[in-house]
C-alpha positions in Angstrom: 89.3 234.1 92.9 92.4 233.9 90.7 91.6 232.6 87.2 93.9 230.1 85.8 94.3 227.4 83.1 95.1 223.9 84.2 96.3 221.4 81.6 95.2 217.8 82.0 97.8 215.2 81.1 97.0 211.5 80.6 99.0 209.2 82.8 98.9 205.4 83.1 99.9 205.3 86.8 99.1 208.4 88.8 101.4 207.5 91.7 104.4 207.0 89.4 103.5 210.3 87.6 103.3 212.2 90.9 106.8 210.9 91.8 108.2 211.9 88.4 106.6 215.4 88.6 108.1 215.7 92.1 111.5 215.8 90.5 110.3 219.0 88.8 109.3 220.5 92.1 105.6 219.6 91.9 103.8 218.3 95.0 100.5 216.4 95.1 97.6 218.5 96.3 94.8 215.9 96.2 93.6 212.7 94.6 90.0 212.0 93.5 88.5 208.6 92.6 84.8 208.1 92.0 85.1 204.9 94.1 87.9 202.6 95.2 89.6 200.9 92.3 88.5 203.5 89.8 91.0 205.6 87.8 92.7 208.4 89.7 92.5 212.2 89.0 95.3 214.1 90.7 96.3 217.7 91.1 100.0 218.6 91.4 101.3 222.1 91.9 104.6 224.0 92.0 103.8 227.4 93.5 101.0 228.9 91.3 101.7 226.4 88.5 99.2 223.5 88.6 98.7 220.3 86.4 96.0 217.7 86.6 97.1 214.1 86.0 94.4 211.7 84.9 94.2 208.0 84.6 90.9 208.4 82.8 91.3 207.3 79.1 89.2 210.0 77.6 90.6 213.0 79.3 93.7 213.6 77.2 96.0 212.1 74.7 99.7 211.2 75.1 102.3 213.3 73.2 100.6 216.5 74.4 102.9 219.5 74.6 102.7 221.9 77.6 104.9 224.9 78.1 105.9 225.6 81.7 107.6 228.9 82.5 109.5 228.1 85.7 112.4 229.5 87.6 115.9 227.9 87.4 115.6 225.8 84.3 119.3 224.9 84.8 118.5 223.1 88.1 115.8 221.1 86.3 118.1 220.3 83.4 120.7 219.0 85.8 118.1 216.8 87.5 117.2 215.2 84.2 120.5 215.3 82.4 119.0 217.7 79.7 120.8 220.4 77.8 119.6 224.0 78.1 119.2 225.9 74.9 118.8 229.6 74.2 115.5 230.2 72.4 115.3 233.2 70.1 112.2 234.6 72.0 114.3 235.3 75.1 114.2 232.2 77.2 116.5 229.4 78.2 114.7 226.1 77.6 114.7 222.3 77.8 112.2 219.7 76.6 111.4 216.6 78.6 109.0 213.7 78.1 107.3 212.3 81.1 107.0 208.5 81.5 103.6 208.6 79.6 105.0 210.4 76.6 103.7 213.9 77.5 106.1 216.6 76.3 107.0 219.4 78.6 108.9 222.4 77.3 110.3 224.3 80.3 111.7 227.8 80.0 113.1 230.5 82.1 112.9 234.0 80.6 116.3 235.6 80.1 115.3 239.3 80.2 
């Protein structure tokens, strides 16, 4: 088994969040609801990078910051109209906010 850390981000509308994260190259893996009409808990992945998106109020707080090390930050920046900046620790980075206020710092190593 590969060990991993999976951040949980609070979202108000899981379906809308899945669409937004799709613009970053994430695809929905699965959705869980304890029963119909209950809040959704969704897994999205981009390669080996995975996030959980939760409509459950107690799971996470908005304004969370997650750092994602992804390939081709320039392509993502173009998709969102963001400006890529050179970070002093050897990465090209952008920062985005999803529709629920979660902050995503996305970087591609330069070396």
